[in-house]
Structure formats: structure tokens, C-alpha cells
N, C-alpha and C positions, 0 to 999 in steps of 0.2 A: 336633744338637739337645741342649742341655744339660739335666739335669732341671730347672733352674730355669725353662725355657722352658714346661714343663708347668705349674707354678705359674700362668701367666698364663691358662691356659685355664678355661674355665668349670667350676665344681666340678660341674655336671651331666653332664658328658663324662667317660665312662670312659677312662682314658689309661695302662691298663696290660695286662699280660698276666694275665687272672685266674687263669692257674695258677701264677703265680710273681709274687706281690704282695712287693714289698720296703717298707722303711721309707722309700724316696723316694715311695711311692704313697699314704701316709697321707692321710687327709681326715678333716672332722668326721663322728663317729659311728661311725668304725672301731673294730674291736676287736683287741686283739693280746695276745700274753704278753711278760711281761719279768720274769725273776726268779723264773718258777714262779707268776706272779699275772696275773689278767686285767686289762688296762687299757682304757678306753675314751677316745678324742679327744673332748673337750667344746668345744673352740674351736681355730680356727686364726688365727695372726696372720702377716701378711707384712711384711718389713723391706725398704725399699727404701734402697740404700747409694750409688744414684747409678751412672752408668756402666752402665746396665743389668743391675746386681749385686742378686739379691734372696736373702734367706734367710727361713726359714720357722720357727715356733715353734709347738708343739702343747701346749694345755692338757690333760693327761691324769689321768685318776682311777680309782682301784682300788675305789671304794666309801667309802672312807675317807680316803684321803690324796691329795692333788692335787700334782702335779709337772710339770715343764715339759721338753719335749723339744724340742731346738734342732737344725736341720739347716743345715749349712754346707758349700757345695760350693766350694771354690777351687783345684780341681785334684785334689781327693781328698775323699770325704765325711767331715765330721767330724761326729759325733753326740754331744750333751751332754744329760745328766739334771741338773736342777737343782730345789732348793727357794728359794721365795722366802723373804727374811729382810728383818726391820726393819733400817734403815739404822743405827739407834742400836746394833743388837748388832755392828757393826765396831768399837765401841768409841768412847770419848771423844776420844781423840786423833784418829781418823779423821775422826769427824762435825766437830770443831772445825776441822780442815783444810779440810773441804770447805766449811763455811759460810762460813770467812774468806777462801779462795782460789777459791769457786766452781767447783772441780774437785778429783776425788779425788787422793791422793798417788801417788807411781810405785810404791810397795810398801805392801802391806798384811798385817799378820800377824792371820790369825782362827783360832779354836782352835787354836793352835800351828803353823800352817801359814803359810809365808811364801810371798805371791802377788806376782808382777812383771807391773806393767803390759804388757801384750803389744801392744795396740793400741787405738787413740781412733778411733771413727769416727761422722762426723755422719749422719743419715739420718733415715727416716720409717717409722712403723709404722700399722697398722691392723688391725683383726679382718678376716678376708677377706670376710666379707658384709656389712661397713659401708663407707660411702662416705666418712667423714672421717678423714684422715692425721694423726697426731700428730708433730711435730718432736722428735728426742731426739737426744743424744749418748750412745753407748755406749762405756764404758770396759771394756775386756776383760782381765782378769788370769789368770794361769796359775802354778802351782807349778813348783819347781825340777825334778820329775819329770816334767812335762807331762802330768799325770793328772787333777789338780783344776783346776776353774776358779771365777773369781769374777767377777760382773759387776756393774757400777753404770751404770745409766740417769737420765740427767739430762733432764727434761722441761721445766725452767723453771729460773729463777735458784735457786729454793728447792725444788723437785721431785724427789726422788731415790727409785729404787728398786732393791734389790740382790738378788742369788740368788747361791747356792753350790751347786756340783755337781761332776760328773766327767765325764770322756771315756768313752764307752762304745763297744763294738763295735757296727757295724752287725748284726751278725748275732746279738746279743743281743736284738734285737726280731723274734719270730718269730711264725706261726701268726696271720699277718694276715689279717683277715676285714674286707669292705668293709661300709658301711652298706648295709642292706635297701633297695631301690628299692620305691617306691611304686606 
């Protein structure tokens, strides 16, 4: 059973060893440490890419800052930590290309880093406790050193969202505490 089969279980079911909670076990309300700060999971989103392949994204907050933690397991777990950015921050050349071609370019230079289109994937997403799915196309970019990531999600002909971040080791998320049961 892969970890994403666990994602299909109801959130009320405990699906982990309480003595060994990992990033794969995160859920809404969980608290963990990253970079010597405490973070709380405030929302969980599921992505369905078809073919029974799912990924998850967690909205996390440390009191002041909101970030996004994305988990993808395609034979090995990849953990990315990202910040949402306005699409216009990618520059006029990129936004003009997107609105003219209805898709992003194959290469993007953002804040001096060159990102290359790594994958284009159509799918669906929803917040885990909601019923309605939203259709999207995700364009995932990675830098030459394969450490930094940039993602553009297209939700309609004119609705785009962007994020930029980095790949982090799974072990950098630690001291994970589950949400208290009532």
C-alpha cells in the first residue's frame, strides 16, 4: 500500500504509528517544526492526476507567514516548500506569453534563476473536506541544479496562479504532533 492510499482514508482515522509520525502522516491541525520554527497545517488540498495518482498540498502557517508544503511520491518522496506569488511578478515577457498563447513558456527566468519546464499535468484539486473539485493544468519548472521549483497552475483560460520554492529533505520536517482529538 503506497502512502497516497492513506490519503483516501477518512481524516478521522488514525493511519500512523504515533511513536513515529512522519511528513507523510500530516493532516489539518497538525503541528511540526521546520527550520527551528513551529508550523501548523491550516488546510489540506488533494490533487488527482488521473490513473489513481494523487498528491497533497498543505497550507502551513507559523503565526505570521503562510507557506505551502507539497508532497509527491512517484517512487520516492519529493517534498517542496513554496510561497505563492502574483503571476505578474514573473515579468511582462512571461505574462504576455501566457495571455497570448494560453500557456506558459518552456523557460522562465525569475529573480535571476532560470527554470525549465519539467512537467505539464492536467488534473483536479479540492480542499480535503470539500466536495467540489476544480479542474487545472499544472506546469512544473525546476532549476538547473534541481533544487528550486516554480509552478504555474491554470484554472481557466485567464486564471493562473504561481508559486516558487525549493525541494527540502523529508527529515527537515520534525517533531510532528497530531491534532488533538475531542
